PALOPA-530636 format. One record per residue (C-alpha): residue in one letter; x, y, z. Coordinates in nm, 4 decimals, padded with zeros to 6 digits. Example, Ala and Ser with C-alpha at 12.3 -4.5 7.8 and 13.67 -1.06 7.14 Angstrom:
r/east/north/up
A/01.2300/-00.4500/00.7800
S/01.3670/-00.1060/00.7140
This chain:
r/east/north/up
X/12.5428/22.4542/08.6298
X/12.9121/22.3644/08.5697
X/13.0150/22.2771/08.2309
X/13.0548/21.9055/08.2252
X/13.3793/21.7222/08.1746
X/13.4229/21.4887/07.8615
X/13.4261/21.0854/07.9137
X/13.6480/20.9299/07.6893
X/13.5225/20.5693/07.6284
X/13.7617/20.3315/07.4252
X/13.6094/20.0862/07.1852
X/13.4755/19.7584/07.3035
X/13.0941/19.6862/07.2136
X/13.0757/19.8400/06.8561
X/12.6962/19.7158/06.8113
X/12.5891/19.8793/07.1484
X/12.8145/20.1499/07.2680
X/12.6449/20.3962/07.0648
X/12.3458/20.3267/07.2717
X/12.5232/20.2428/07.6056
X/12.6813/20.5403/07.6131
X/12.3755/20.7667/07.7166
X/12.3785/20.5450/08.0454
X/12.6997/20.7301/08.1176
X/12.5585/21.0719/08.0854
X/12.5192/21.2769/08.3714
X/12.5681/21.6285/08.5330
X/12.9290/21.5877/08.5665
X/13.0129/21.3710/08.2272
X/12.9230/21.4103/07.8621
X/13.0511/21.0853/07.7087
X/13.2417/21.0601/07.4018
X/13.3164/20.7113/07.2086
X/13.6892/20.7047/07.0792
X/13.7058/20.6438/06.7367
X/14.0918/20.6377/06.6672
X/14.1436/20.3553/06.4322
X/14.5372/20.3565/06.3350
X/14.6915/20.0515/06.2743
X/14.9769/20.1644/06.4967
X/14.7468/20.1743/06.8089
X/14.8653/19.8499/06.9626
X/15.2446/19.9453/06.9136
X/15.1618/20.2619/07.1099
X/15.0415/20.1178/07.3974
X/15.3199/19.8376/07.3918
X/15.5419/20.1255/07.4041
X/15.4608/20.2119/07.7813
X/15.2905/19.8430/07.8762
X/15.4610/19.5359/07.9378
X/15.4415/19.3097/07.6551
X/15.3265/19.0021/07.8840
X/14.9772/19.2029/07.9202
X/14.6797/19.1126/07.6868
X/14.6553/19.2615/07.3534
X/14.3175/19.4160/07.4659
X/14.5176/19.6658/07.7089
X/14.7479/19.7907/07.4532
X/14.4990/19.8448/07.2161
X/14.2624/20.0547/07.5059
X/14.5947/20.2324/07.6193
X/14.6955/20.3345/07.2540
X/14.3625/20.4701/07.1663
X/14.3612/20.6656/07.4847
X/14.6773/20.7907/07.4385
X/14.6238/20.8900/07.0454
X/14.3125/21.0758/07.1504
X/14.5072/21.2644/07.4129
X/14.7503/21.3550/07.1931
X/14.5032/21.5016/06.9054
X/14.4788/21.7882/07.1051
X/14.0832/21.7691/07.0955
X/14.0266/21.7337/07.4366
X/14.1379/21.9372/07.7268
X/14.3411/21.7231/07.9797
X/14.2306/21.9259/08.2711
X/13.8628/21.8617/08.2044
X/13.8375/21.4955/08.0640
X/13.8454/21.1404/08.2202
X/13.8933/20.7929/08.0762
X/13.6165/20.4952/08.1354
X/13.7881/20.1640/08.2142
X/13.5874/19.8389/08.1966
X/13.7207/19.5931/08.4344
X/13.6066/19.2025/08.4654
X/13.7608/19.1228/08.7897
X/13.8382/18.7806/08.8448
X/14.1532/18.6298/08.6921
X/14.1402/18.8659/08.4275
X/14.5171/19.0419/08.3836
X/14.3499/19.3491/08.2030
X/14.1722/19.4523/08.5127
X/14.5039/19.5951/08.6578
X/14.5254/19.7990/08.3374
X/14.3526/20.1210/08.4949
X/14.6103/20.1335/08.7642
X/14.8912/20.0892/08.4682
X/14.7417/20.3593/08.2671
X/14.7184/20.5914/08.5945
X/15.0966/20.5537/08.5744
X/15.1324/20.6123/08.2266
X/14.9215/20.9237/08.2114
X/15.1250/21.0807/08.5105
X/15.4425/21.0287/08.3616
X/15.3338/21.1876/07.9985
X/15.1872/21.5043/08.1699
X/14.8199/21.3697/08.1858
X/14.7957/21.3762/08.5252
X/14.4655/21.5800/08.5590
X/14.3086/21.3137/08.3728
X/14.0842/21.1232/08.5659
X/14.0466/20.7209/08.5595
X/13.7107/20.5837/08.6276
X/13.6644/20.2297/08.6830
X/13.3397/20.0466/08.5271
X/13.2836/19.7490/08.7055
X/13.0624/19.5550/08.9478
X/13.2951/19.4029/09.1797
X/13.4100/19.6480/09.3928
X/13.7192/19.7003/09.2491
X/13.9403/20.0093/09.2551
X/13.6456/20.1614/09.4739
X/13.8557/20.5328/09.4687
X/13.7650/20.5339/09.0734
X/13.4588/20.3570/09.0247
X/13.2119/20.5178/08.8583
X/12.8846/20.5272/09.0667
X/12.6351/20.3073/08.9420
X/12.2809/20.4460/08.9631
X/11.9087/20.3507/08.9466
X/11.8723/20.5444/08.5838
X/12.2040/20.4214/08.4831
X/12.0887/20.0769/08.4908
X/11.7744/20.1688/08.3153
X/11.9262/20.3088/08.0502
X/12.1861/19.9964/07.9783
X/11.8912/19.7494/08.0033
X/11.6938/19.9355/07.7437
X/12.0334/19.9969/07.5358
X/12.1438/19.6464/07.5658
X/11.8212/19.4755/07.4676
X/11.7904/19.7148/07.1486
X/12.1653/19.6881/07.0568
X/12.0845/19.2771/07.0679
X/11.7747/19.3434/06.8370
X/11.9549/19.5900/06.6028
X/12.2834/19.3591/06.5502
X/12.0487/19.0556/06.5145
X/11.8122/19.2294/06.2432
X/12.1238/19.3490/06.0554
X/12.3098/19.0546/06.0386
X/12.0587/18.8332/05.9138
X/11.8911/19.0859/05.6499
X/12.2370/19.2431/05.5411
X/12.3286/18.9035/05.3175
X/11.9898/18.9036/05.1140
X/11.9328/19.2913/05.0628
X/11.8250/19.3567/04.6988
X/11.9966/19.7180/04.7343
X/12.3320/19.6715/04.8714
X/12.3871/19.9302/05.2298
X/12.0164/19.9383/05.2880
X/12.0238/19.6965/05.6297
X/12.3586/19.9104/05.7903
X/12.1555/20.2204/05.6730
X/11.8627/20.1194/05.8523
X/12.0866/20.0154/06.1590
X/12.2411/20.3547/06.1966
X/11.8965/20.5602/06.1624
X/11.7437/20.3032/06.4363
X/12.0946/20.3789/06.6473
X/12.0301/20.7605/06.6228
X/11.6458/20.7140/06.6986
X/11.7104/20.5082/07.0030
X/11.9737/20.7520/07.1153
X/11.7373/21.0211/07.1183
X/11.5002/20.8153/07.3580
X/11.8000/20.7133/07.5843
X/11.9412/21.0618/07.5801
X/11.5894/21.1997/07.6885
X/11.5063/20.9282/07.9248
X/11.1890/20.8047/07.7380
X/11.0685/20.4897/07.6418
X/11.2535/20.2666/07.8895
X/10.9666/20.0917/08.0434
X/10.9646/19.7271/07.9688
X/10.6344/19.7873/07.7608
X/10.8237/20.0537/07.5526
X/11.1091/19.8740/07.4890
X/10.9724/19.5616/07.3580
X/10.7110/19.7756/07.1502
X/11.0482/19.9725/06.9720
X/11.1818/19.6080/06.9192
X/10.8512/19.5339/06.7170
X/10.8903/19.8466/06.5287
X/11.2457/19.7642/06.4302
X/11.1699/19.3769/06.3096
X/10.8560/19.5182/06.1083
X/11.1193/19.8088/05.9169
X/11.3972/19.5144/05.8653
X/11.1524/19.2761/05.7380
X/11.0091/19.4803/05.5066
X/11.3475/19.5269/05.3402
X/11.3584/19.4428/04.9533
X/11.5239/19.0671/04.9207
X/11.6727/18.8710/04.6754
X/11.7518/18.5153/04.6991
X/12.1231/18.4135/04.7751
X/12.3781/18.1154/04.8860
X/12.5345/18.2626/05.1694
X/12.7464/18.0905/05.4030
X/12.6614/18.1053/05.7959
X/12.9138/18.1866/06.0180
X/12.9170/18.1935/06.3895
X/13.1794/18.3953/06.5895
X/13.2223/18.3092/06.9397
X/13.4975/18.3830/07.2135
X/13.6261/18.6177/07.4549
X/13.4160/18.9773/07.4798
X/13.6849/19.2266/07.3237
X/13.7637/19.0017/07.0112
X/13.4224/18.8932/06.9772
X/13.2516/19.2547/06.9453
X/13.5560/19.5121/06.8910
X/13.6718/19.5800/06.5243
X/14.0064/19.6940/06.6896
X/14.0323/19.3444/06.8619
X/13.9376/19.1279/06.5515
X/14.0639/19.3426/06.2509
X/13.7240/19.4095/06.1291
X/13.6090/19.0771/06.1381
X/13.2392/19.1081/06.0591
X/13.3141/19.3602/05.7583
X/13.5417/19.0656/05.6230
X/13.2685/18.7866/05.6442
X/12.9944/19.0561/05.5496
X/13.2405/19.1137/05.2262
X/13.2618/18.7633/05.1385
X/12.8612/18.7155/05.1430
X/12.8379/18.5230/05.4554
X/12.5137/18.5459/05.7192
X/12.7242/18.6208/06.0564
X/12.6083/18.4862/06.4348
X/12.6949/18.6439/06.7244
X/12.5686/18.6212/07.0422
X/12.4016/18.9625/07.1923
X/12.5221/19.1372/07.5161
X/12.2115/19.0372/07.7076
X/12.3673/18.6612/07.7001
X/12.6820/18.7591/07.8048
X/12.4776/18.9804/08.0899
X/12.2964/18.7135/08.2179
X/12.5933/18.4597/08.1891
X/12.7993/18.7117/08.4080
X/12.4890/18.7204/08.6362
X/12.4276/18.3905/08.6713
X/12.8144/18.2972/08.7381
X/12.8430/18.5680/09.0250
X/12.4712/18.5200/09.1951
X/12.6267/18.3532/09.4882
X/12.9522/18.5664/09.5274
X/12.9601/18.8960/09.7257
X/12.7493/19.0369/09.9856
X/12.4008/18.9478/10.0555
X/12.2533/19.2943/09.9070
X/12.4701/19.2203/09.6079
X/12.3529/18.8772/09.5602
X/11.9737/18.9568/09.5661
X/12.0233/19.2499/09.3250
X/12.2052/19.0104/09.0822
X/11.8842/18.7845/09.1030
X/11.6449/19.0671/09.0835
X/11.8121/19.1811/08.7772
X/11.8966/18.8861/08.6508
X/11.5312/18.7590/08.6543
X/11.3933/19.0861/08.4962
X/11.6468/19.1111/08.1893
X/11.5544/18.7361/08.1405
X/11.2333/18.8094/08.0977
X/11.2803/19.0785/07.8488
X/11.5158/18.8907/07.6608
X/11.2675/18.6179/07.6129
X/10.9969/18.8688/07.4967
X/11.2563/18.9979/07.2237
X/11.3366/18.6819/07.0940
X/10.9425/18.5954/07.0325
X/10.9136/18.9112/06.8656
X/11.2212/18.8405/06.6285
X/11.0965/18.4799/06.6029
X/10.7487/18.5925/06.4810
X/10.9061/18.8617/06.2528
X/11.0896/18.5384/06.0761
X/11.4360/18.5819/06.2496
X/11.6271/18.3642/06.4756
X/11.8703/18.3631/06.7362
X/12.0165/18.1813/07.0271
X/11.7845/18.0704/07.2893
X/11.7475/18.2666/07.6104
X/12.0202/18.2275/07.8615
X/11.8614/17.9471/08.1003
X/11.7505/17.7248/07.8142
X/12.1016/17.7990/07.6248
X/12.2674/17.6599/07.9325
X/12.0190/17.3477/07.9440
X/12.1377/17.2665/07.5985
X/12.4903/17.2882/07.6785
X/12.4679/17.0192/07.9356
X/12.7294/16.7656/07.8256
X/12.9025/16.9774/07.5817
X/13.0536/17.2979/07.8089
X/13.1968/17.2679/08.1515
X/12.9546/17.4645/08.3299
X/13.1035/17.5185/08.6298
X/13.3480/17.7136/08.4691
X/13.2897/18.0681/08.4908
X/13.6321/18.2256/08.4498
X/13.6397/18.4740/08.1791
X/13.3836/18.3602/07.9427
X/13.3645/18.0131/08.0759
X/13.0725/17.7788/07.9661
X/12.8896/18.0680/07.7787
X/13.1642/18.0074/07.4681
X/13.0932/17.6401/07.4255
X/12.7270/17.6974/07.5202
X/12.6984/17.9563/07.2098
X/12.8582/17.7226/06.9650
X/12.6568/17.4336/07.0584
X/12.3603/17.7226/06.9941
X/12.4447/17.8364/06.6721
X/12.5373/17.4999/06.5146
X/12.2019/17.3873/06.5994
X/12.0672/17.7092/06.4124
X/12.2557/17.6146/06.1256
X/12.5605/17.7850/06.1909
X/12.7916/17.5119/06.1502
X/13.1210/17.7092/06.0823
X/13.2270/17.8775/06.4085
X/13.5166/18.1140/06.4559
X/13.6796/18.0821/06.8037
X/13.8452/18.4213/06.8831
X/14.0853/18.5322/07.1514
X/14.3541/18.7829/07.2243
X/14.6981/18.5947/07.2645
X/14.8233/18.6488/07.6456
X/14.4650/18.6140/07.7703
X/14.5757/18.3345/07.9778
X/14.2230/18.2721/08.1276
X/14.0782/18.2522/07.7630
X/14.3158/18.0399/07.6523
X/14.2837/17.8250/07.9684
X/13.9106/17.8009/07.9921
X/13.8058/17.9278/07.6640
X/14.0586/17.7726/07.3914
X/14.1081/17.4498/07.6277
X/13.7337/17.3624/07.5516
X/13.7775/17.3716/07.1427
X/13.8741/17.0252/07.1201
X/13.6479/16.8488/07.2880
X/13.3810/17.0529/07.1782
X/13.4756/16.9839/06.7947
X/13.4711/16.6208/06.8965
X/13.1244/16.6233/07.0168
X/13.0207/16.8522/06.7233
X/13.1388/16.6016/06.4451
X/12.9047/16.8073/06.1973
X/13.0534/17.1947/06.2504
X/13.3966/17.3136/06.2113
X/13.5444/17.5483/06.4855
X/13.8508/17.7235/06.4124
X/14.0363/17.9331/06.6586
X/14.2009/18.2222/06.5791
X/14.4458/18.4273/06.7922
X/14.5079/18.8261/06.7789
X/14.7848/18.9952/06.8699
X/15.0206/19.2593/06.8014
X/15.2931/19.0142/06.6803
X/15.0502/18.8080/06.4427
X/15.0707/18.8787/06.1048
X/14.7345/18.9578/05.8979
X/14.8038/18.6780/05.6558
X/14.8116/18.4027/05.9434
X/14.4640/18.5215/06.0654
X/14.3292/18.5711/05.7496
X/14.4525/18.2273/05.6147
X/14.2583/18.0581/05.9106
X/13.9228/18.2489/05.8208
X/13.9831/18.1405/05.4814
X/14.0437/17.7826/05.5657
X/13.7270/17.7697/05.7536
X/13.5408/17.9696/05.4442
X/13.6392/17.7242/05.2035
X/13.5887/17.3822/05.3593
X/13.3290/17.1870/05.2605
X/13.1240/17.0241/05.5563
X/12.9565/16.7162/05.5488
X/12.5668/16.7609/05.4536
X/12.4801/16.4666/05.6511
X/12.6550/16.5313/05.9949
X/12.5041/16.7672/06.2439
């Protein structure tokens, strides 16, 4: 068998990629998660990309170029995985722009592979197989479970670091299951969820007064530490209980909005996958609730709750999911809500940020604070807005 090539995966889903990376393992590719965390990554990306593109494109490009310059990878035997949402996302053209930059800098033998389900850049598309889908589904459900358990255990742990250590151990164990294609049936996926919930529930706790803060917004800045400047770490240090919707909600939202698009076979696949994932998500939430944890309701119920709050016909970018998650978290007691997005994301500003004022009027007992992230934004500007939210006293009579 020929030696496998290295597939470089830029940061995006911090709590999920340690598991999702195994979905991209094949006879040809060995995935490697990029860990470059230099504060000048965006500047490196801006050096080769037009400054009117969105902030995530600069970070992804900077991370890829930094990794290639490090000398750790053979340019003749590696590729770069680039996610593309399609629709109105300008970042979807990033893979073609990255190709030009790599060629100009002498990395012409580095392959660029597109990860998308819309048939974009078909010549560079990473083949999506049944085995890949099975591993993705398991990784998404396990990643959601672990993130929710850790975030709701960490503020109350008696021994600091216990929840994080448990998260890391389970991530390693589940990674071995994914690498070996073990335990990927629905029954086994849920069995592992029960085991995780039981172990986190057994963590010794002490009663503490904490603030509950939810994070909603554009996918990159919501889930990636590079895009939100380690927002979750900052909130954890401030003794906050953090609420972040899992990737299964985003996947179901995406499938819900695209179930009527594409060819007839594609629409059928969307419906089948959405039905299967929705059933597993519902069972996962039942397990978490029985263990004393809470989460957003299943996506169909979340969508129904959002009627009158969210523009349910808007499926561009993160669309109605942003408002729906804000409403869902507010009902769970997370009344302080950070709405994050990258500067220069046009769909995000129009269809995401454009909802906040109306949503704030409809949720008088909650406080929504919008935060833009960009290479030109100072750290003090961002932290002052977050600090403003944390320091505000909300009226306990309002909801």
